[in-house]
N, CA, C, O and the ligand as a Tripos MOL2 file, in Angstrom:
@<TRIPOS>MOLECULE
protein
  233   231    59     0     0
PROTEIN
NO_CHARGES

@<TRIPOS>ATOM
      1 N          23.5220  -23.5580   -9.3060 N.3       1 MET1
      2 CA         22.6480  -22.7360   -8.4700 C.3       1 MET1
      3 C          21.6330  -21.9830   -9.3310 C.2       1 MET1
      4 O          21.9910  -21.3580  -10.3280 O.2       1 MET1
      5 N          20.4180  -22.0490   -8.9480 N.am      2 GLY2
      6 CA         19.3930  -21.3430   -9.7050 C.3       2 GLY2
      7 C          19.1280  -19.9690   -9.1340 C.2       2 GLY2
      8 O          19.4710  -19.6580   -7.9940 O.2       2 GLY2
      9 N          18.5350  -19.1980   -9.9290 N.am      3 LYS3
     10 CA         18.1680  -17.8650   -9.4570 C.3       3 LYS3
     11 C          16.8640  -17.9350   -8.6640 C.2       3 LYS3
     12 O          15.9650  -18.7210   -8.9620 O.2       3 LYS3
     13 N          16.8060  -17.1190   -7.6900 N.am      4 ILE4
     14 CA         15.5700  -17.0630   -6.9100 C.3       4 ILE4
     15 C          14.6690  -15.9700   -7.4860 C.2       4 ILE4
     16 O          15.0430  -14.8030   -7.5950 O.2       4 ILE4
     17 N          13.5110  -16.3930   -7.8320 N.am      5 ARG5
     18 CA         12.5690  -15.4120   -8.3750 C.3       5 ARG5
     19 C          11.6660  -14.8990   -7.2630 C.2       5 ARG5
     20 O          11.1740  -15.6670   -6.4360 O.2       5 ARG5
     21 N          11.4660  -13.6310   -7.2590 N.am      6 ALA6
     22 CA         10.5010  -13.0800   -6.3130 C.3       6 ALA6
     23 C           9.0980  -13.4110   -6.8150 C.2       6 ALA6
     24 O           8.7550  -13.1100   -7.9590 O.2       6 ALA6
     25 N           8.3180  -14.0110   -5.9880 N.am      7 PRO7
     26 CA          6.9570  -14.3560   -6.4020 C.3       7 PRO7
     27 C           6.1740  -13.1020   -6.7670 C.2       7 PRO7
     28 O           6.1510  -12.1160   -6.0290 O.2       7 PRO7
     29 N           5.5410  -13.1740   -7.9190 N.am      8 ALA8
     30 CA          4.8520  -11.9950   -8.4370 C.3       8 ALA8
     31 C           3.7320  -11.5500   -7.5090 C.2       8 ALA8
     32 O           3.4730  -10.3570   -7.3550 O.2       8 ALA8
     33 N           3.0920  -12.4950   -6.9120 N.am      9 ASN9
     34 CA          1.9470  -12.0940   -6.0900 C.3       9 ASN9
     35 C           2.3630  -11.3990   -4.8080 C.2       9 ASN9
     36 O           1.6130  -10.5810   -4.2750 O.2       9 ASN9
     37 N           3.5290  -11.7080   -4.3150 N.am     10 VAL10
     38 CA          4.0370  -11.0110   -3.1300 C.3      10 VAL10
     39 C           4.2870   -9.5550   -3.4610 C.2      10 VAL10
     40 O           3.9550   -8.6530   -2.6920 O.2      10 VAL10
     41 N           4.8730   -9.3530   -4.6100 N.am     11 LYS11
     42 CA          5.1420   -7.9890   -5.0350 C.3      11 LYS11
     43 C           3.8440   -7.2040   -5.1730 C.2      11 LYS11
     44 O           3.7520   -6.0360   -4.7950 O.2      11 LYS11
     45 N           2.8680   -7.8710   -5.7150 N.am     12 ARG12
     46 CA          1.5950   -7.2100   -5.9160 C.3      12 ARG12
     47 C           0.9380   -6.8330   -4.5820 C.2      12 ARG12
     48 O           0.2960   -5.7900   -4.4580 O.2      12 ARG12
     49 N           1.1160   -7.6880   -3.6190 N.am     13 VAL13
     50 CA          0.5480   -7.4000   -2.3020 C.3      13 VAL13
     51 C           1.1770   -6.1470   -1.7200 C.2      13 VAL13
     52 O           0.4780   -5.2970   -1.1680 O.2      13 VAL13
     53 N           2.4800   -6.0270   -1.8390 N.am     14 TYR14
     54 CA          3.1390   -4.8400   -1.3020 C.3      14 TYR14
     55 C           2.7960   -3.6080   -2.1050 C.2      14 TYR14
     56 O           2.8040   -2.4900   -1.5890 O.2      14 TYR14
     57 N           2.4960   -3.8210   -3.3630 N.am     15 ASP15
     58 CA          2.1090   -2.7300   -4.2270 C.3      15 ASP15
     59 C           0.8180   -2.0790   -3.7530 C.2      15 ASP15
     60 O           0.5880   -0.8850   -3.9470 O.2      15 ASP15
     61 N           0.0110   -2.8730   -3.1460 N.am     16 ARG16
     62 CA         -1.3070   -2.3640   -2.7430 C.3      16 ARG16
     63 C          -1.4350   -2.1680   -1.2440 C.2      16 ARG16
     64 O          -2.5330   -2.0400   -0.7020 O.2      16 ARG16
     65 N          -0.3110   -2.1500   -0.6080 N.am     17 MET17
     66 CA         -0.3450   -1.9790    0.8350 C.3      17 MET17
     67 C          -0.1190   -0.5150    1.1830 C.2      17 MET17
     68 O           0.8500    0.1030    0.7440 O.2      17 MET17
     69 N          -1.0030    0.0070    1.9530 N.am     18 PHE18
     70 CA         -0.8960    1.4140    2.3330 C.3      18 PHE18
     71 C          -0.9110    1.5700    3.8380 C.2      18 PHE18
     72 O          -1.4370    0.7380    4.5770 O.2      18 PHE18
     73 N          -0.3220    2.6550    4.2540 N.am     19 ILE19
     74 CA         -0.2300    2.9020    5.6830 C.3      19 ILE19
     75 C          -0.8300    4.2590    6.0070 C.2      19 ILE19
     76 O          -0.5330    5.2540    5.3460 O.2      19 ILE19
     77 N          -1.6550    4.2930    7.0020 N.am     20 CYS20
     78 CA         -2.2610    5.5310    7.4520 C.3      20 CYS20
     79 C          -1.1790    6.4320    8.0460 C.2      20 CYS20
     80 O          -0.3710    5.9970    8.8670 O.2      20 CYS20
     81 N          -1.1790    7.6740    7.6240 N.am     21 MET21
     82 CA         -0.1400    8.5780    8.1140 C.3      21 MET21
     83 C          -0.4710    9.1230    9.4930 C.2      21 MET21
     84 O           0.3470    9.8010   10.1150 O.2      21 MET21
     85 N          -1.6300    8.8340    9.9500 N.am     22 LYS22
     86 CA         -2.0230    9.3280   11.2590 C.3      22 LYS22
     87 C          -1.8030    8.2750   12.3400 C.2      22 LYS22
     88 O          -1.1800    8.5410   13.3670 O.2      22 LYS22
     89 N          -2.3210    7.0890   12.0920 N.am     23 CYS23
     90 CA         -2.2270    6.0720   13.1400 C.3      23 CYS23
     91 C          -1.3650    4.8860   12.7210 C.2      23 CYS23
     92 O          -1.2180    3.9230   13.4740 O.2      23 CYS23
     93 N          -0.7980    4.9560   11.5210 N.am     24 ASN24
     94 CA          0.1250    3.9260   11.0440 C.3      24 ASN24
     95 C          -0.4720    2.5410   10.9020 C.2      24 ASN24
     96 O           0.2590    1.5510   10.9230 O.2      24 ASN24
     97 N          -1.7600    2.4500   10.7610 N.am     25 SER25
     98 CA         -2.3060    1.1210   10.5460 C.3      25 SER25
     99 C          -2.2380    0.7810    9.0650 C.2      25 SER25
    100 O          -2.3850    1.6410    8.1970 O.2      25 SER25
    101 N          -2.0110   -0.4940    8.8070 N.am     26 LYS26
    102 CA         -1.8690   -0.9320    7.4250 C.3      26 LYS26
    103 C          -3.2100   -1.3120    6.8440 C.2      26 LYS26
    104 O          -4.1020   -1.7970    7.5390 O.2      26 LYS26
    105 N          -3.3270   -1.0810    5.5580 N.am     27 MET27
    106 CA         -4.5170   -1.5890    4.8950 C.3      27 MET27
    107 C          -4.1900   -1.8870    3.4440 C.2      27 MET27
    108 O          -3.2800   -1.2990    2.8590 O.2      27 MET27
    109 N          -4.9300   -2.7870    2.8930 N.am     28 ARG28
    110 CA         -4.6770   -3.1760    1.5190 C.3      28 ARG28
    111 C          -5.7800   -2.6060    0.6380 C.2      28 ARG28
    112 O          -6.9670   -2.8390    0.8640 O.2      28 ARG28
    113 N          -5.3650   -1.8720   -0.3480 N.am     29 THR29
    114 CA         -6.3480   -1.3050   -1.2650 C.3      29 THR29
    115 C          -5.6540   -0.9810   -2.5770 C.2      29 THR29
    116 O          -4.4710   -1.2740   -2.7500 O.2      29 THR29
    117 N          -6.3780   -0.3870   -3.4850 N.am     30 ASP30
    118 CA         -5.7930   -0.0770   -4.7810 C.3      30 ASP30
    119 C          -5.2210    1.3270   -4.8120 C.2      30 ASP30
    120 O          -5.7450    2.2490   -4.1880 O.2      30 ASP30
    121 N          -4.1350    1.4640   -5.5510 N.am     31 MET31
    122 CA         -3.5040    2.7720   -5.7430 C.3      31 MET31
    123 C          -4.4870    3.7750   -6.3340 C.2      31 MET31
    124 O          -4.5170    4.9420   -5.9440 O.2      31 MET31
    125 N          -5.2810    3.3020   -7.2730 N.am     32 LEU32
    126 CA         -6.2280    4.1960   -7.9260 C.3      32 LEU32
    127 C          -7.2410    4.7650   -6.9370 C.2      32 LEU32
    128 O          -7.6120    5.9370   -7.0010 O.2      32 LEU32
    129 N          -7.6640    3.9240   -6.0440 N.am     33 ARG33
    130 CA         -8.6580    4.3730   -5.0730 C.3      33 ARG33
    131 C          -8.0470    5.3590   -4.0840 C.2      33 ARG33
    132 O          -8.7060    6.2980   -3.6370 O.2      33 ARG33
    133 N          -6.7940    5.1360   -3.7540 N.am     34 VAL34
    134 CA         -6.1120    6.0620   -2.8560 C.3      34 VAL34
    135 C          -5.9430    7.4190   -3.5240 C.2      34 VAL34
    136 O          -6.1540    8.4690   -2.9160 O.2      34 VAL34
    137 N          -5.5580    7.3650   -4.7910 N.am     35 LYS35
    138 CA         -5.3540    8.6180   -5.5170 C.3      35 LYS35
    139 C          -6.6640    9.3750   -5.6970 C.2      35 LYS35
    140 O          -6.6860   10.6060   -5.7190 O.2      35 LYS35
    141 N          -7.7260    8.6440   -5.8220 N.am     36 ALA36
    142 CA         -9.0320    9.2740   -5.9810 C.3      36 ALA36
    143 C          -9.6310    9.6580   -4.6320 C.2      36 ALA36
    144 O         -10.7580   10.1470   -4.5540 O.2      36 ALA36
    145 N          -8.8650    9.4310   -3.5820 N.am     37 LYS37
    146 CA         -9.2820    9.7710   -2.2140 C.3      37 LYS37
    147 C         -10.5650    9.0470   -1.8040 C.2      37 LYS37
    148 O         -11.3940    9.5660   -1.0560 O.2      37 LYS37
    149 N         -10.6870    7.8530   -2.3150 N.am     38 LYS38
    150 CA        -11.8820    7.0980   -1.9770 C.3      38 LYS38
    151 C         -11.6440    6.1750   -0.7910 C.2      38 LYS38
    152 O         -12.5470    5.4890   -0.3130 O.2      38 LYS38
    153 N         -10.4230    6.1830   -0.3450 N.am     39 VAL39
    154 CA        -10.0920    5.2780    0.7420 C.3      39 VAL39
    155 C          -9.7880    6.0650    2.0100 C.2      39 VAL39
    156 O          -9.0800    7.0720    1.9830 O.2      39 VAL39
    157 N         -10.3210    5.5990    3.0830 N.am     40 LYS40
    158 CA         -9.9050    6.1950    4.3510 C.3      40 LYS40
    159 C          -9.5780    5.0910    5.3380 C.2      40 LYS40
    160 O          -9.9960    3.9400    5.2060 O.2      40 LYS40
    161 N          -8.8200    5.4980    6.3190 N.am     41 CYS41
    162 CA         -8.3630    4.5350    7.3000 C.3      41 CYS41
    163 C          -9.5440    3.9130    8.0270 C.2      41 CYS41
    164 O         -10.4790    4.5970    8.4440 O.2      41 CYS41
    165 N          -9.4750    2.6150    8.1640 N.am     42 ARG42
    166 CA        -10.5470    1.8870    8.8180 C.3      42 ARG42
    167 C         -10.5960    2.2270   10.3130 C.2      42 ARG42
    168 O         -11.6440    2.1820   10.9580 O.2      42 ARG42
    169 N          -9.4350    2.5610   10.8170 N.am     43 LYS43
    170 CA         -9.3220    2.7490   12.2560 C.3      43 LYS43
    171 C          -9.7070    4.1660   12.6820 C.2      43 LYS43
    172 O         -10.5140    4.3600   13.5920 O.2      43 LYS43
    173 N          -9.1080    5.1570   12.0010 N.am     44 CYS44
    174 CA         -9.3160    6.5280   12.4490 C.3      44 CYS44
    175 C         -10.0360    7.3920   11.4270 C.2      44 CYS44
    176 O         -10.3900    8.5310   11.7300 O.2      44 CYS44
    177 N         -10.2610    6.8770   10.2230 N.am     45 GLY45
    178 CA        -11.0020    7.6350    9.2220 C.3      45 GLY45
    179 C         -10.1840    8.6600    8.4710 C.2      45 GLY45
    180 O         -10.7220    9.4220    7.6680 O.2      45 GLY45
    181 N          -8.9070    8.6870    8.7220 N.am     46 TYR46
    182 CA         -8.0340    9.6490    8.0570 C.3      46 TYR46
    183 C          -7.8010    9.2520    6.6100 C.2      46 TYR46
    184 O          -7.7030    8.0680    6.2910 O.2      46 TYR46
    185 N          -7.7130   10.2470    5.7390 N.am     47 LYS47
    186 CA         -7.5660    9.9370    4.3200 C.3      47 LYS47
    187 C          -6.1370   10.0270    3.8210 C.2      47 LYS47
    188 O          -5.8680    9.7560    2.6510 O.2      47 LYS47
    189 N          -5.2380   10.4000    4.6820 N.am     48 GLY48
    190 CA         -3.8430   10.4810    4.2740 C.3      48 GLY48
    191 C          -3.1720    9.1350    4.3620 C.2      48 GLY48
    192 O          -2.7960    8.6750    5.4400 O.2      48 GLY48
    193 N          -3.0290    8.5140    3.2190 N.am     49 LEU49
    194 CA         -2.3940    7.2050    3.1960 C.3      49 LEU49
    195 C          -1.1220    7.2870    2.3770 C.2      49 LEU49
    196 O          -1.0270    8.0440    1.4110 O.2      49 LEU49
    197 N          -0.1590    6.4990    2.7820 N.am     50 ARG50
    198 CA          1.0470    6.4380    1.9690 C.3      50 ARG50
    199 C           1.3300    4.9950    1.6040 C.2      50 ARG50
    200 O           0.9970    4.0790    2.3560 O.2      50 ARG50
    201 N           1.9500    4.7910    0.4410 N.am     51 PRO51
    202 CA          2.3000    3.4290    0.0520 C.3      51 PRO51
    203 C           3.3220    2.8620    1.0180 C.2      51 PRO51
    204 O           4.1310    3.5940    1.5880 O.2      51 PRO51
    205 N           3.2780    1.5710    1.1940 N.am     52 LYS52
    206 CA          4.1980    0.9350    2.1290 C.3      52 LYS52
    207 C           5.6300    1.0620    1.6390 C.2      52 LYS52
    208 O           6.5460    1.3330    2.4160 O.2      52 LYS52
    209 N           5.8080    0.8620    0.3470 N.am     53 LYS53
    210 CA          7.1640    1.0040   -0.1820 C.3      53 LYS53
    211 C           7.4030    2.4680   -0.5170 C.2      53 LYS53
    212 O           6.6240    3.1080   -1.2230 O.2      53 LYS53
    213 N           8.4910    2.9660    0.0060 N.am     54 LYS54
    214 CA          8.7180    4.4030   -0.0980 C.3      54 LYS54
    215 C           9.4260    4.7740   -1.3880 C.2      54 LYS54
    216 O           9.0450    5.7280   -2.0670 O.2      54 LYS54
    217 N          10.4470    4.0230   -1.7160 N.am     55 ASP55
    218 CA         11.3930    4.4820   -2.7330 C.3      55 ASP55
    219 C          10.8220    4.5430   -4.1500 C.2      55 ASP55
    220 O          11.1740    5.4200   -4.9390 O.2      55 ASP55
    221 N           9.9520    3.6130   -4.4490 N.am     56 ARG56
    222 CA          9.4210    3.6380   -5.8160 C.3      56 ARG56
    223 C           8.1280    4.4250   -5.8540 C.2      56 ARG56
    224 O           7.1640    4.1070   -5.1580 O.2      56 ARG56
    225 N           8.1270    5.4160   -6.6490 N.am     57 LYS57
    226 CA          6.9130    6.2100   -6.7620 C.3      57 LYS57
    227 C           6.3640    6.0200   -8.1630 C.2      57 LYS57
    228 O           6.7950    6.6930   -9.0990 O.2      57 LYS57
    229 N           5.4560    5.1470   -8.3060 N.am     58 ALA58
    230 CA          4.9210    4.8930   -9.6440 C.3      58 ALA58
    231 C           3.4320    5.1560   -9.5840 C.2      58 ALA58
    232 O           2.7380    5.0140  -10.5910 O.2      58 ALA58
    233 ZN         -5.5890    5.7440   10.6930 Zn       59 ZN59
@<TRIPOS>BOND
     1     1     2 1
     2     2     3 1
     3     3     4 2
     4     3     5 am
     5     5     6 1
     6     6     7 1
     7     7     8 2
     8     7     9 am
     9     9    10 1
    10    10    11 1
    11    11    12 2
    12    11    13 am
    13    13    14 1
    14    14    15 1
    15    15    16 2
    16    15    17 am
    17    17    18 1
    18    18    19 1
    19    19    20 2
    20    19    21 am
    21    21    22 1
    22    22    23 1
    23    23    24 2
    24    23    25 am
    25    25    26 1
    26    26    27 1
    27    27    28 2
    28    27    29 am
    29    29    30 1
    30    30    31 1
    31    31    32 2
    32    31    33 am
    33    33    34 1
    34    34    35 1
    35    35    36 2
    36    35    37 am
    37    37    38 1
    38    38    39 1
    39    39    40 2
    40    39    41 am
    41    41    42 1
    42    42    43 1
    43    43    44 2
    44    43    45 am
    45    45    46 1
    46    46    47 1
    47    47    48 2
    48    47    49 am
    49    49    50 1
    50    50    51 1
    51    51    52 2
    52    51    53 am
    53    53    54 1
    54    54    55 1
    55    55    56 2
    56    55    57 am
    57    57    58 1
    58    58    59 1
    59    59    60 2
    60    59    61 am
    61    61    62 1
    62    62    63 1
    63    63    64 2
    64    63    65 am
    65    65    66 1
    66    66    67 1
    67    67    68 2
    68    67    69 am
    69    69    70 1
    70    70    71 1
    71    71    72 2
    72    71    73 am
    73    73    74 1
    74    74    75 1
    75    75    76 2
    76    75    77 am
    77    77    78 1
    78    78    79 1
    79    79    80 2
    80    79    81 am
    81    81    82 1
    82    82    83 1
    83    83    84 2
    84    83    85 am
    85    85    86 1
    86    86    87 1
    87    87    88 2
    88    87    89 am
    89    89    90 1
    90    90    91 1
    91    91    92 2
    92    91    93 am
    93    93    94 1
    94    94    95 1
    95    95    96 2
    96    95    97 am
    97    97    98 1
    98    98    99 1
    99    99   100 2
   100    99   101 am
   101   101   102 1
   102   102   103 1
   103   103   104 2
   104   103   105 am
   105   105   106 1
   106   106   107 1
   107   107   108 2
   108   107   109 am
   109   109   110 1
   110   110   111 1
   111   111   112 2
   112   111   113 am
   113   113   114 1
   114   114   115 1
   115   115   116 2
   116   115   117 am
   117   117   118 1
   118   118   119 1
   119   119   120 2
   120   119   121 am
   121   121   122 1
   122   122   123 1
   123   123   124 2
   124   123   125 am
   125   125   126 1
   126   126   127 1
   127   127   128 2
   128   127   129 am
   129   129   130 1
   130   130   131 1
   131   131   132 2
   132   131   133 am
   133   133   134 1
   134   134   135 1
   135   135   136 2
   136   135   137 am
   137   137   138 1
   138   138   139 1
   139   139   140 2
   140   139   141 am
   141   141   142 1
   142   142   143 1
   143   143   144 2
   144   143   145 am
   145   145   146 1
   146   146   147 1
   147   147   148 2
   148   147   149 am
   149   149   150 1
   150   150   151 1
   151   151   152 2
   152   151   153 am
   153   153   154 1
   154   154   155 1
   155   155   156 2
   156   155   157 am
   157   157   158 1
   158   158   159 1
   159   159   160 2
   160   159   161 am
   161   161   162 1
   162   162   163 1
   163   163   164 2
   164   163   165 am
   165   165   166 1
   166   166   167 1
   167   167   168 2
   168   167   169 am
   169   169   170 1
   170   170   171 1
   171   171   172 2
   172   171   173 am
   173   173   174 1
   174   174   175 1
   175   175   176 2
   176   175   177 am
   177   177   178 1
   178   178   179 1
   179   179   180 2
   180   179   181 am
   181   181   182 1
   182   182   183 1
   183   183   184 2
   184   183   185 am
   185   185   186 1
   186   186   187 1
   187   187   188 2
   188   187   189 am
   189   189   190 1
   190   190   191 1
   191   191   192 2
   192   191   193 am
   193   193   194 1
   194   194   195 1
   195   195   196 2
   196   195   197 am
   197   197   198 1
   198   198   199 1
   199   199   200 2
   200   199   201 am
   201   201   202 1
   202   202   203 1
   203   203   204 2
   204   203   205 am
   205   205   206 1
   206   206   207 1
   207   207   208 2
   208   207   209 am
   209   209   210 1
   210   210   211 1
   211   211   212 2
   212   211   213 am
   213   213   214 1
   214   214   215 1
   215   215   216 2
   216   215   217 am
   217   217   218 1
   218   218   219 1
   219   219   220 2
   220   219   221 am
   221   221   222 1
   222   222   223 1
   223   223   224 2
   224   223   225 am
   225   225   226 1
   226   226   227 1
   227   227   228 2
   228   227   229 am
   229   229   230 1
   230   230   231 1
   231   231   232 2
@<TRIPOS>SUBSTRUCTURE
     1 MET1         2 RESIDUE 1 A MET
     2 GLY2         6 RESIDUE 1 A GLY
     3 LYS3        10 RESIDUE 1 A LYS
     4 ILE4        14 RESIDUE 1 A ILE
     5 ARG5        18 RESIDUE 1 A ARG
     6 ALA6        22 RESIDUE 1 A ALA
     7 PRO7        26 RESIDUE 1 A PRO
     8 ALA8        30 RESIDUE 1 A ALA
     9 ASN9        34 RESIDUE 1 A ASN
    10 VAL10       38 RESIDUE 1 A VAL
    11 LYS11       42 RESIDUE 1 A LYS
    12 ARG12       46 RESIDUE 1 A ARG
    13 VAL13       50 RESIDUE 1 A VAL
    14 TYR14       54 RESIDUE 1 A TYR
    15 ASP15       58 RESIDUE 1 A ASP
    16 ARG16       62 RESIDUE 1 A ARG
    17 MET17       66 RESIDUE 1 A MET
    18 PHE18       70 RESIDUE 1 A PHE
    19 ILE19       74 RESIDUE 1 A ILE
    20 CYS20       78 RESIDUE 1 A CYS
    21 MET21       82 RESIDUE 1 A MET
    22 LYS22       86 RESIDUE 1 A LYS
    23 CYS23       90 RESIDUE 1 A CYS
    24 ASN24       94 RESIDUE 1 A ASN
    25 SER25       98 RESIDUE 1 A SER
    26 LYS26      102 RESIDUE 1 A LYS
    27 MET27      106 RESIDUE 1 A MET
    28 ARG28      110 RESIDUE 1 A ARG
    29 THR29      114 RESIDUE 1 A THR
    30 ASP30      118 RESIDUE 1 A ASP
    31 MET31      122 RESIDUE 1 A MET
    32 LEU32      126 RESIDUE 1 A LEU
    33 ARG33      130 RESIDUE 1 A ARG
    34 VAL34      134 RESIDUE 1 A VAL
    35 LYS35      138 RESIDUE 1 A LYS
    36 ALA36      142 RESIDUE 1 A ALA
    37 LYS37      146 RESIDUE 1 A LYS
    38 LYS38      150 RESIDUE 1 A LYS
    39 VAL39      154 RESIDUE 1 A VAL
    40 LYS40      158 RESIDUE 1 A LYS
    41 CYS41      162 RESIDUE 1 A CYS
    42 ARG42      166 RESIDUE 1 A ARG
    43 LYS43      170 RESIDUE 1 A LYS
    44 CYS44      174 RESIDUE 1 A CYS
    45 GLY45      178 RESIDUE 1 A GLY
    46 TYR46      182 RESIDUE 1 A TYR
    47 LYS47      186 RESIDUE 1 A LYS
    48 GLY48      190 RESIDUE 1 A GLY
    49 LEU49      194 RESIDUE 1 A LEU
    50 ARG50      198 RESIDUE 1 A ARG
    51 PRO51      202 RESIDUE 1 A PRO
    52 LYS52      206 RESIDUE 1 A LYS
    53 LYS53      210 RESIDUE 1 A LYS
    54 LYS54      214 RESIDUE 1 A LYS
    55 ASP55      218 RESIDUE 1 A ASP
    56 ARG56      222 RESIDUE 1 A ARG
    57 LYS57      226 RESIDUE 1 A LYS
    58 ALA58      230 RESIDUE 1 A ALA
    59 ZN59       233 GROUP 0 **** ****
């Protein structure tokens, strides 16, 4: 039996997935841009975004 490797690109996609804290719509962008507050929700314009994955805070 071989080991199953998680595809690197899938991980990367989740790494850049953010969720609007106001309307919960998902969007894909860069962590750096979120931290620099350059990103706002496409739907409602809110700037409070959280990463899709909660547990790892990097
Ligand atoms: Zn929103």
